[in-house]
ROVOPA-746315 format. One record per residue (C-alpha): residue in three letters; z, x, y; residue number from 1. Coordinates in steps of 0.5 Angstrom, whole numbers, plus 500, padded with zeros to 3 digits. Each point is the difference from the previous one (the first is absolute). Layout:
SITE  resn    Z    X    Y  resi
SITE   ala    Z    X    Y   NUM
...
// end
This chain:
SITE  resn    Z    X    Y  resi
SITE   unk  149  281  687     1
SITE   unk  505  494  502     2
SITE   unk  503  495  496     3
SITE   unk  500  492  503     4
SITE   unk  505  496  496     5
SITE   unk  501  493  501     6
SITE   unk  506  496  497     7
SITE   unk  498  492  499     8
SITE   unk  504  495  497     9
SITE   unk  497  501  493    10
SITE   unk  498  507  499    11
SITE   unk  500  506  504    12
SITE   unk  493  504  501    13
SITE   unk  498  507  502    14
SITE   unk  494  503  501    15
SITE   unk  499  508  501    16
SITE   unk  494  501  505    17
SITE   unk  497  508  501    18
SITE   unk  499  503  507    19
SITE   unk  492  498  499    20
SITE   unk  503  492  499    21
SITE   unk  499  500  493    22
SITE   unk  505  496  496    23
SITE   unk  502  505  495    24
SITE   unk  505  495  496    25
SITE   unk  503  493  500    26
SITE   unk  506  498  497    27
SITE   unk  503  493  499    28
SITE   unk  508  499  498    29
SITE   unk  505  494  500    30
SITE   unk  504  500  506    31
SITE   unk  507  500  499    32
SITE   unk  506  496  503    33
SITE   unk  502  506  504    34
SITE   unk  493  501  503    35
SITE   unk  500  508  500    36
SITE   unk  500  500  492    37
SITE   unk  494  498  500    38
SITE   unk  497  505  505    39
SITE   unk  503  505  496    40
SITE   unk  497  498  494    41
SITE   unk  493  500  503    42
SITE   unk  501  507  503    43
SITE   unk  501  502  493    44
SITE   unk  494  497  498    45
SITE   unk  496  503  504    46
SITE   unk  503  507  499    47
SITE   unk  498  503  507    48
SITE   unk  505  504  504    49
SITE   unk  495  504  504    50
SITE   unk  498  495  505    51
SITE   unk  500  500  508    52
SITE   unk  504  493  501    53
SITE   unk  502  494  497    54
SITE   unk  499  493  503    55
SITE   unk  503  494  497    56
SITE   unk  500  492  502    57
SITE   unk  506  496  498    58
SITE   unk  502  493  500    59
SITE   unk  507  502  499    60
SITE   unk  502  498  507    61
SITE   unk  496  493  500    62
SITE   unk  503  498  493    63
SITE   unk  507  502  503    64
SITE   unk  499  495  506    65
SITE   unk  497  494  495    66
SITE   unk  505  501  496    67
SITE   unk  506  500  505    68
SITE   unk  503  507  497    69
SITE   unk  501  507  501    70
SITE   unk  501  498  508    71
SITE   unk  504  503  506    72
SITE   unk  504  494  504    73
SITE   unk  497  501  507    74
SITE   unk  503  500  508    75
SITE   unk  494  497  503    76
SITE   unk  500  501  508    77
SITE   unk  496  496  504    78
SITE   unk  499  502  507    79
SITE   unk  498  493  504    80
SITE   unk  506  497  503    81
SITE   unk  500  495  504    82
SITE   unk  494  498  496    83
SITE   unk  498  499  493    84
SITE   unk  508  497  498    85
SITE   unk  497  494  498    86
SITE   unk  497  504  493    87
SITE   unk  504  506  498    88
SITE   unk  498  505  495    89
SITE   unk  499  498  493    90
SITE   unk  500  493  502    91
SITE   unk  493  498  495    92
SITE   unk  502  505  495    93
SITE   unk  502  496  492    94
SITE   unk  506  500  499    95
SITE   unk  501  504  494    96
SITE   unk  497  505  504    97
SITE   unk  504  500  506    98
SITE   unk  506  499  496    99
SITE   unk  499  508  498   100
SITE   unk  497  503  506   101
SITE   unk  504  497  506   102
SITE   unk  505  504  502   103
SITE   unk  501  498  507   104
SITE   unk  496  498  505   105
SITE   unk  500  502  508   106
SITE   unk  497  497  506   107
SITE   unk  501  505  506   108
SITE   unk  496  500  507   109
SITE   unk  493  504  501   110
SITE   unk  493  498  497   111
SITE   unk  494  499  505   112
SITE   unk  495  494  502   113
SITE   unk  493  500  498   114
SITE   unk  498  505  506   115
SITE   unk  505  505  499   116
SITE   unk  506  497  505   117
SITE   unk  507  501  497   118
SITE   unk  503  493  498   119
SITE   unk  507  504  501   120
SITE   unk  502  507  501   121
SITE   unk  503  504  494   122
SITE   unk  507  500  499   123
SITE   unk  502  506  497   124
SITE   unk  508  498  500   125
SITE   unk  498  493  496   126
SITE   unk  496  505  495   127
SITE   unk  506  505  499   128
SITE   unk  504  493  498   129
SITE   unk  495  498  495   130
SITE   unk  500  507  498   131
SITE   unk  508  500  499   132
SITE   unk  499  493  496   133
SITE   unk  495  503  496   134
SITE   unk  505  506  498   135
SITE   unk  505  495  499   136
SITE   unk  496  496  494   137
SITE   unk  497  506  497   138
SITE   unk  493  499  501   139
SITE   unk  496  506  499   140
SITE   unk  493  497  502   141
SITE   unk  498  497  507   142
SITE   unk  494  496  502   143
SITE   unk  498  500  507   144
SITE   unk  495  496  503   145
SITE   unk  499  498  507   146
SITE   unk  495  494  504   147
SITE   unk  493  503  501   148
SITE   unk  502  507  498   149
SITE   unk  492  502  498   150
SITE   unk  499  499  508   151
SITE   unk  506  504  502   152
SITE   unk  504  505  495   153
SITE   unk  505  502  505   154
SITE   unk  506  495  498   155
SITE   unk  500  501  493   156
SITE   unk  499  508  500   157
SITE   unk  506  500  505   158
SITE   unk  504  495  495   159
SITE   unk  498  504  495   160
SITE   unk  502  507  504   161
SITE   unk  508  496  501   162
SITE   unk  501  497  493   163
SITE   unk  498  507  496   164
SITE   unk  505  503  505   165
SITE   unk  505  496  498   166
SITE   unk  499  499  493   167
SITE   unk  498  507  498   168
SITE   unk  494  503  495   169
SITE   unk  502  495  495   170
SITE   unk  498  494  502   171
SITE   unk  493  498  500   172
SITE   unk  497  498  505   173
SITE   unk  493  495  500   174
SITE   unk  496  499  506   175
SITE   unk  496  494  500   176
SITE   unk  494  503  505   177
SITE   unk  499  505  495   178
SITE   unk  499  495  495   179
SITE   unk  498  493  502   180
SITE   unk  495  497  505   181
SITE   unk  500  495  506   182
SITE   unk  505  494  497   183
SITE   unk  507  501  500   184
SITE   unk  502  496  495   185
SITE   unk  495  503  494   186
SITE   unk  501  506  503   187
SITE   unk  508  500  500   188
SITE   unk  499  498  493   189
SITE   unk  496  506  498   190
SITE   unk  505  504  503   191
SITE   unk  506  497  496   192
SITE   unk  496  501  494   193
SITE   unk  499  508  501   194
SITE   unk  507  501  502   195
SITE   unk  503  496  493   196
SITE   unk  495  505  496   197
SITE   unk  503  506  503   198
SITE   unk  504  502  496   199
SITE   unk  496  498  494   200
SITE   unk  495  504  503   201
SITE   unk  504  507  500   202
SITE   unk  501  498  493   203
SITE   unk  493  499  498   204
SITE   unk  497  506  503   205
SITE   unk  505  505  497   206
SITE   unk  499  497  493   207
SITE   unk  493  500  501   208
SITE   unk  501  508  502   209
SITE   unk  504  500  494   210
SITE   unk  495  498  495   211
SITE   unk  495  505  503   212
SITE   unk  505  506  499   213
SITE   unk  502  498  493   214
SITE   unk  492  500  499   215
SITE   unk  499  507  502   216
SITE   unk  496  498  507   217
SITE   unk  503  503  507   218
SITE   unk  494  497  504   219
SITE   unk  502  496  506   220
SITE   unk  501  492  499   221
SITE   unk  496  494  503   222
SITE   unk  501  493  500   223
SITE   unk  494  496  501   224
SITE   unk  501  495  507   225
SITE   unk  497  492  501   226
SITE   unk  494  502  503   227
SITE   unk  497  505  495   228
SITE   unk  504  507  503   229
SITE   unk  505  504  498   230
SITE   unk  507  502  503   231
SITE   unk  504  506  498   232
SITE   unk  507  499  498   233
SITE   unk  504  500  506   234
SITE   unk  495  495  503   235
SITE   unk  502  496  493   236
SITE   unk  507  500  501   237
SITE   unk  499  497  507   238
SITE   unk  495  495  499   239
SITE   unk  501  497  493   240
SITE   unk  497  493  502   241
SITE   unk  493  503  501   242
SITE   unk  499  502  492   243
SITE   unk  500  492  499   244
SITE   unk  493  499  499   245
SITE   unk  498  507  498   246
SITE   unk  498  497  492   247
SITE   unk  494  496  503   248
SITE   unk  498  505  505   249
SITE   unk  501  505  495   250
SITE   unk  495  496  495   251
SITE   unk  495  499  506   252
SITE   unk  499  507  502   253
SITE   unk  499  502  493   254
SITE   unk  495  495  499   255
SITE   unk  496  503  506   256
SITE   unk  501  507  498   257
SITE   unk  498  498  492   258
SITE   unk  494  495  502   259
SITE   unk  497  504  506   260
SITE   unk  501  493  504   261
SITE   unk  503  501  507   262
SITE   unk  499  492  501   263
SITE   unk  502  495  494   264
SITE   unk  504  496  497   265
SITE   unk  506  502  496   266
SITE   unk  502  496  494   267
SITE   unk  506  504  497   268
SITE   unk  503  497  494   269
SITE   unk  506  502  497   270
SITE   unk  505  497  494   271
SITE   unk  502  494  504   272
SITE   unk  497  499  506   273
SITE   unk  492  501  504   274
SITE   unk  500  503  507   275
SITE   unk  494  499  504   276
SITE   unk  499  504  506   277
SITE   unk  494  502  504   278
SITE   unk  498  507  502   279
SITE   unk  497  501  507   280
SITE   unk  497  508  501   281
SITE   unk  505  502  494   282
SITE   unk  507  497  502   283
SITE   unk  503  494  499   284
SITE   unk  499  494  504   285
SITE   unk  506  499  504   286
SITE   unk  504  493  500   287
SITE   unk  500  497  507   288
SITE   unk  506  497  503   289
SITE   unk  506  500  496   290
SITE   unk  502  500  492   291
SITE   unk  505  498  495   292
SITE   unk  503  506  496   293
SITE   unk  505  497  495   294
SITE   unk  500  493  504   295
SITE   unk  502  504  507   296
SITE   unk  495  500  506   297
SITE   unk  498  506  503   298
SITE   unk  494  503  504   299
SITE   unk  500  507  498   300
SITE   unk  493  503  497   301
SITE   unk  498  497  494   302
SITE   unk  493  499  495   303
SITE   unk  498  494  500   304
SITE   unk  500  498  493   305
SITE   unk  500  493  496   306
SITE   unk  503  500  493   307
SITE   unk  500  495  495   308
SITE   unk  504  500  494   309
SITE   unk  494  503  495   310
SITE   unk  501  506  496   311
SITE   unk  499  503  493   312
SITE   unk  507  499  498   313
SITE   unk  500  492  502   314
SITE   unk  501  495  495   315
SITE   unk  495  495  498   316
SITE   unk  502  492  500   317
SITE   unk  498  495  496   318
SITE   unk  495  497  504   319
SITE   unk  497  507  500   320
SITE   unk  502  502  507   321
SITE   unk  503  507  502   322
SITE   unk  506  502  503   323
SITE   unk  504  500  505   324
SITE   unk  505  501  494   325
SITE   unk  499  508  498   326
SITE   unk  503  504  494   327
SITE   unk  500  506  505   328
SITE   unk  502  507  497   329
SITE   unk  501  496  493   330
SITE   unk  493  500  499   331
SITE   unk  500  505  495   332
SITE   unk  505  496  496   333
SITE   unk  498  492  501   334
SITE   unk  493  500  500   335
SITE   unk  496  498  494   336
SITE   unk  496  506  499   337
SITE   unk  507  505  500   338
SITE   unk  503  495  495   339
SITE   unk  503  495  505   340
SITE   unk  500  493  500   341
SITE   unk  498  498  507   342
SITE   unk  493  499  502   343
SITE   unk  498  504  506   344
SITE   unk  495  501  504   345
SITE   unk  498  507  496   346
SITE   unk  500  496  494   347
SITE   unk  494  496  503   348
SITE   unk  497  507  503   349
SITE   unk  500  503  493   350
SITE   unk  498  494  496   351
SITE   unk  493  500  505   352
SITE   unk  499  508  498   353
SITE   unk  502  502  508   354
SITE   unk  506  504  497   355
SITE   unk  501  504  495   356
SITE   unk  507  501  500   357
SITE   unk  506  498  493   358
SITE   unk  497  496  495   359
SITE   unk  494  496  501   360
SITE   unk  501  496  493   361
SITE   unk  506  497  502   362
SITE   unk  496  496  506   363
SITE   unk  493  499  496   364
SITE   unk  501  492  500   365
SITE   unk  503  499  508   366
SITE   unk  495  496  503   367
SITE   unk  499  505  507   368
SITE   unk  494  497  503   369
SITE   unk  503  495  505   370
SITE   unk  506  503  502   371
SITE   unk  496  506  502   372
SITE   unk  495  496  504   373
SITE   unk  506  497  503   374
SITE   unk  503  507  501   375
SITE   unk  494  502  504   376
SITE   unk  499  494  504   377
SITE   unk  507  500  503   378
SITE   unk  499  508  502   379
SITE   unk  493  498  503   380
SITE   unk  504  495  504   381
SITE   unk  505  504  503   382
SITE   unk  495  506  501   383
SITE   unk  495  494  504   384
SITE   unk  507  499  504   385
SITE   unk  501  507  502   386
SITE   unk  492  501  503   387
SITE   unk  499  498  507   388
SITE   unk  492  499  500   389
SITE   unk  494  498  495   390
SITE   unk  497  507  500   391
SITE   unk  500  503  492   392
SITE   unk  506  503  499   393
SITE   unk  501  505  494   394
SITE   unk  507  499  496   395
SITE   unk  503  506  496   396
SITE   unk  504  499  495   397
SITE   unk  507  504  498   398
SITE   unk  506  500  497   399
SITE   unk  501  500  492   400
SITE   unk  500  492  500   401
SITE   unk  493  500  503   402
SITE   unk  497  500  493   403
SITE   unk  501  493  500   404
SITE   unk  494  499  505   405
SITE   unk  493  501  498   406
SITE   unk  496  497  506   407
SITE   unk  502  496  506   408
SITE   unk  497  493  502   409
SITE   unk  496  501  506   410
SITE   unk  501  507  501   411
SITE   unk  494  504  498   412
SITE   unk  503  507  500   413
SITE   unk  506  501  496   414
SITE   unk  502  507  498   415
SITE   unk  505  504  496   416
SITE   unk  500  507  501   417
SITE   unk  503  506  496   418
SITE   unk  507  500  499   419
SITE   unk  500  493  503   420
SITE   unk  507  499  496   421
SITE   unk  504  506  504   422
SITE   unk  497  499  507   423
SITE   unk  506  498  504   424
SITE   unk  503  508  498   425
SITE   unk  493  503  502   426
SITE   unk  501  496  507   427
SITE   unk  507  503  501   428
SITE   unk  496  507  498   429
SITE   unk  495  500  504   430
SITE   unk  504  496  506   431
SITE   unk  500  504  507   432
SITE   unk  504  500  506   433
SITE   unk  500  495  506   434
SITE   unk  502  499  507   435
SITE   unk  501  494  504   436
SITE   unk  501  497  506   437
SITE   unk  502  493  501   438
SITE   unk  502  498  508   439
SITE   unk  498  498  507   440
SITE   unk  496  505  505   441
SITE   unk  499  499  507   442
SITE   unk  495  503  503   443
SITE   unk  492  501  500   444
SITE   unk  497  498  493   445
SITE   unk  496  506  499   446
SITE   unk  507  504  502   447
SITE   unk  505  497  496   448
SITE   unk  495  499  494   449
SITE   unk  500  508  500   450
SITE   unk  507  500  500   451
SITE   unk  501  496  495   452
SITE   unk  495  503  495   453
SITE   unk  504  507  502   454
SITE   unk  507  498  499   455
SITE   unk  497  497  493   456
SITE   unk  497  506  498   457
SITE   unk  506  504  502   458
SITE   unk  504  496  496   459
SITE   unk  496  502  494   460
SITE   unk  500  507  501   461
SITE   unk  507  500  500   462
SITE   unk  501  496  494   463
SITE   unk  496  506  496   464
SITE   unk  493  498  502   465
SITE   unk  495  506  500   466
SITE   unk  498  500  507   467
SITE   unk  492  501  499   468
SITE   unk  500  494  495   469
SITE   unk  503  494  505   470
SITE   unk  496  495  501   471
SITE   unk  501  493  504   472
SITE   unk  499  494  495   473
SITE   unk  503  494  503   474
SITE   unk  500  498  508   475
SITE   unk  502  493  502   476
SITE   unk  501  498  507   477
SITE   unk  504  494  502   478
SITE   unk  499  499  509   479
SITE   unk  506  496  503   480
SITE   unk  499  497  505   481
SITE   unk  506  497  502   482
SITE   unk  503  507  501   483
SITE   unk  498  505  507   484
SITE   unk  497  506  500   485
SITE   unk  494  499  494   486
SITE   unk  505  500  495   487
SITE   unk  497  500  493   488
SITE   unk  503  500  493   489
SITE   unk  496  505  496   490
SITE   unk  502  502  493   491
SITE   unk  496  507  498   492
SITE   unk  500  503  493   493
SITE   unk  498  506  498   494
SITE   unk  500  504  493   495
SITE   unk  499  507  497   496
SITE   unk  500  504  494   497
SITE   unk  507  503  498   498
SITE   unk  500  507  502   499
SITE   unk  502  502  494   500
SITE   unk  500  508  502   501
SITE   unk  505  498  506   502
SITE   unk  505  497  495   503
SITE   unk  500  505  495   504
SITE   unk  500  506  504   505
// end
């Protein structure tokens, strides 16, 4: 058996799944301020201790960035002089975040041109002087970025070795070629964010582990990644930024599992927002190019999700429109059906007979038809914006707030599967292990494709996938005509089932 947990802004959901894939138990408990309290309550509600693995999806790290809280000041080291000096690190960050994260910035020699030619040679003495200043300032997190490091990682690797030797094991190093894609500023931003979260990642992973120990569970712990795959605790400590979109991703993966559909639109309606995404081959469609995360421009892999301010806790305005303001986790205190004085979207659903929660008598006189029709129209518009063709598209509704929706204008196939309210926890429990390659290869097409696929497969197996289950699920090729040697940027993603026997051996 395995347990999947998803820590949301309103509720912490948990699901217990047997070795045959059957859902044995589900639990919803309020999310607590310290996060781990809600996890402990969910585990206690499931009452299972003899499990093979526990998978957790959390918004803890992205919330820290959004709130500009619990972040570590970072030393940002960029390799690129004499180029790139016009736009220093953190140049496009909002001031409230920069004030918290900006420990110091250093522009050093190094970096490459687009064809792999060095801009300038790395200067080890320069990096040692940087290390001395970092030590003097007492900074414990370092973000290293280099111009075109996805083309050549050599300078970043060497710089990391020099700084690690000078600063010692207690300083966390984040390297941009391991986190982001081509595009210096966005990749550098993602690396700085990762470094800023380093200490929080260690504390959070330890707290999750403690919650498992208190519940009497000795099984290995994994965290959900943005792409729907898993990372072990050691990986999570190094790359917390890769968990940012695990909530919507878990919901979409859970929707695919519960509905049996691998290609569809998924509408996940929570207490505050509705997230709309597209599944292709059972995995979320990834956002192309850059994405804003907490007002910071980044380019690491993240699902393509459209969010609108409609949820079960949305406050209904006098003109009948829902949101974007929400009562959030205070729904059971403030909604009319629970004895409160605020008209919410959940009250409308109860009045319409779409939900059986609270006291229906308290909303018997509420006019609901037009407001619910408006909610359905707004959600339908969001789904329509996400589709890429006019072909019929099934829509799967998940999340506790999906009780608001009965039909969607323009979509004939709308489904709400069993256990829809905990699809996010189910998605975490069934998550697989992945390996991804995204870099520039040179040589004959067939040879470099084979090399990229083999490398992605090996990475998946090293991450804990069972060798006989690994499959290539996504391949992207981008020929680079301006580079010599038949250069092609290739991205390959491989996934496989978690080898529970090996990790529990």
